[in-house]
C-alpha positions in Angstrom: 0.0 0.0 0.0 1.4 3.4 -1.0 0.5 5.2 2.2 2.7 8.2 1.3 0.7 8.8 -1.9 -2.6 8.3 -0.1 -1.7 10.8 2.6 -0.4 13.3 0.2 -3.7 13.2 -1.7 -5.6 13.6 1.5 -3.6 16.7 2.5 -4.6 18.2 -0.9 -8.2 17.4 -0.2 -8.0 19.1 3.2 -6.8 22.3 1.5 -9.2 22.0 -1.5 -12.4 20.3 -0.3 -14.7 21.4 -3.1 -16.2 19.7 -6.1 -14.5 21.6 -8.9 -11.0 20.7 -7.5 -12.0 17.1 -6.8 -13.3 16.6 -10.4 -10.0 17.9 -11.7 -8.2 15.3 -9.6 -10.6 12.4 -9.9 -8.0 10.2 -11.5 -5.7 10.6 -8.6 -8.5 9.8 -6.2 -9.3 6.6 -8.0 -5.6 5.7 -7.9 -5.1 6.3 -4.2 -8.4 4.6 -3.4 -7.2 1.5 -5.2 -4.0 1.7 -3.2 -6.0 1.8 0.1 -8.2 -1.1 -1.0 -5.0 -3.1 -1.8 -4.0 -2.4 1.8 -7.4 -3.5 3.1 -7.0 -6.7 1.1 -3.6 -7.3 2.7 -5.2 -6.7 6.2 -8.0 -9.2 5.4 -5.5 -11.9 4.4 -3.5 -11.3 7.5 -6.4 -11.2 10.0 -8.0 -14.4 8.7 -4.9 -16.3 9.8 -5.9 -15.8 13.4 -9.6 -14.9 13.1 -11.3 -17.2 10.5 -14.7 -15.6 11.2 -13.9 -12.8 8.8 -13.0 -15.2 5.9 -16.1 -14.4 3.9 -15.5 -10.6 3.8 -14.5 -8.7 0.7 -12.8 -5.3 0.6 -16.1 -3.7 -0.4 -17.7 -5.1 2.8 -15.2 -3.1 4.9 -14.7 0.3 3.2 -16.7 3.5 3.3 -17.9 6.1 0.8 -15.4 9.0 0.5 -18.3 11.4 -0.1 -19.7 12.9 3.1 -23.4 13.0 4.1 -23.8 16.8 4.7 -27.6 16.9 5.2 -27.5 17.3 9.0 -24.0 18.7 9.4 -23.0 22.4 9.7 -19.8 21.3 7.8 -20.8 21.2 4.2 -17.4 20.0 2.9 -18.3 17.3 0.4 -15.4 14.9 0.9 -13.8 13.1 3.9 -10.2 13.8 4.8 -9.4 10.1 5.6 -9.8 6.6 4.4 -11.1 4.0 6.9 -11.9 0.3 6.9 -13.9 -1.6 9.5 -13.3 -5.4 9.3 -16.2 -7.0 11.1 -17.6 -10.5 10.6 -21.2 -9.2 10.6 -20.6 -6.1 8.6 -19.8 -2.4 9.0 -23.2 -1.6 10.6 -23.2 -4.4 13.1 -22.9 -3.8 16.9 -20.4 -6.6 17.0 -16.8 -5.5 17.5 -14.3 -5.6 14.7 -10.9 -4.3 13.5 -10.4 -0.8 12.1 -7.6 1.0 10.2 -7.6 4.7 9.6 -5.4 6.8 7.3 -5.6 10.5 7.9 -2.7 13.1 7.8 -1.5 13.6 11.3 -4.1 11.2 12.8 -3.5 7.6 11.6 -4.6 4.9 13.9 -5.4 1.2 14.5 -8.5 0.3 16.6 -10.4 -2.8 17.8 -13.7 -3.3 19.4 -17.3 -2.0 19.5 -18.8 1.5 20.0 -22.3 2.9 20.6 -23.7 -0.1 22.3 -27.3 0.1 23.5 -28.0 0.2 27.3 -29.4 -3.3 27.4 -26.3 -4.8 25.8 -24.0 -2.7 28.0 -25.8 -4.0 31.1 -25.4 -7.6 29.8 -21.7 -7.0 29.2 -21.3 -5.5 32.7 -23.0 -8.6 34.2 -20.7 -10.8 32.2 -17.6 -8.9 33.5 -18.8 -9.3 37.1 -19.6 -12.9 36.6 -16.3 -13.8 34.8 -14.0 -11.2 36.3 -10.8 -13.3 36.1 -11.3 -14.0 32.4 -12.0 -10.4 31.7 -8.9 -9.2 33.5 -6.8 -11.7 31.6 -8.0 -10.0 28.4 -7.6 -6.3 29.4 -4.7 -6.4 31.8 -2.3 -8.6 29.8 1.0 -7.1 29.0 0.4 -6.8 25.2 -3.0 -5.1 25.7 -1.7 -2.6 28.2 1.3 -1.9 26.0 -0.8 -1.0 23.0 -3.9 0.4 24.5 -3.5 1.1 28.2 -6.2 1.1 30.9 -9.7 2.6 30.9 -9.0 6.0 32.5 -9.5 9.4 30.9 -8.2 8.8 27.4 -10.0 10.5 24.5 -9.9 9.8 20.7 -7.0 12.3 20.4 -4.9 10.5 23.1 -2.0 8.4 21.7 -3.7 5.3 22.9 -6.7 4.4 24.9 -9.4 1.9 26.0 -13.0 3.2 26.2 -14.1 6.4 24.5 -16.8 7.2 26.9 -17.5 6.4 30.6 -19.9 7.2 33.4 -18.7 9.3 36.3 -20.1 6.8 38.8 -21.1 3.2 38.6 -24.1 2.3 36.4 -27.5 1.9 38.1 -28.0 -1.3 40.1 -24.2 -2.1 40.1 -22.0 -1.8 43.2 -20.0 1.4 43.5 -17.4 -0.1 45.8 -16.6 -3.1 43.5 -12.8 -3.4 43.1 -12.9 -3.2 39.3 -15.8 -0.7 39.0 -13.9 1.3 36.3 -14.7 -1.5 33.9 -18.4 -1.1 34.7 -18.3 2.6 34.0 -17.2 2.1 30.4 -19.9 2.9 27.8 -18.1 1.1 25.0 -15.4 -1.5 24.4 -13.2 0.3 21.8 -9.5 0.4 22.1 -7.1 2.4 19.8 -3.5 3.2 19.1 -2.4 6.2 17.1 0.5 5.7 14.7 2.7 8.1 12.7 2.1 9.0 9.1 4.9 6.7 8.0 3.4 3.6 9.9 1.6 2.2 6.9 4.6 2.6 4.5 5.9 -0.7 3.0 4.6 -4.0 4.3 6.0 -3.9 7.9 2.8 -2.3 9.1 1.0 -5.6 8.6 3.2 -7.2 11.3 2.7 -4.4 13.8 -1.0 -4.2 13.1 -1.3 -7.9 13.6 0.3 -7.6 17.0 -2.2 -4.9 18.1 -5.1 -6.8 16.7 -4.0 -10.0 18.5 -3.5 -8.1 21.7 -7.1 -6.8 21.6 -8.8 -9.8 20.2 -9.5 -11.6 23.6 -11.2 -8.4 24.9 -13.3 -8.1 21.7 -14.2 -11.8 21.8 -15.3 -11.5 25.4 -17.6 -8.6 24.5 -18.8 -10.2 21.3 -19.9 -13.4 23.1 -22.5 -11.1 24.8 -23.3 -8.9 21.8 -23.9 -11.8 19.5 -26.9 -12.8 21.6 -28.6 -9.6 20.6 -27.9 -9.7 16.8 
């Protein structure tokens, strides 16, 4: 995947996010999109070696439109400034957790897990964490997981790494406030991420490093998915 070319094009889009400019550079867009899709195919081939559940997925099942939906947004810029791919066995719109790669100038990242879970599923996940605490801790307090994603504290999407985008200030209703591991009950999602430099996706070495991150997070994702799957 020619990440350097992709990011260079995205920088141009950020400075010229309008239809006339884009139409003049449509050929370059098609070329860099093909490069990104080649990278997604490489990721699929790597992930299936340790997660056969995604074997049926094609590149088109994982990528998004480059054109923004501006109907309900004050930002009327017609194009995105990033390429992203969500590799999930049940599809991009599923609640089930998956693997995500994101190329954006100055904000490239690798992420794993699920986001925007309904309250009933969060409650079920919290009950599962309390009922199988030792198993959960093995997933989220392993050395590889902590190395790449850290603990669920106060990280935001802009933090270098993190686990849990949103959290409650106190324990959720009907759960014990004084439980030793209550911080895991306060989480409102099970998404973990690791920001990388713009040169991370250059060459083929990124596949090895991304696999390490994906493998480190997979036990956590599998734990949550074992609950989420009951609702999909």
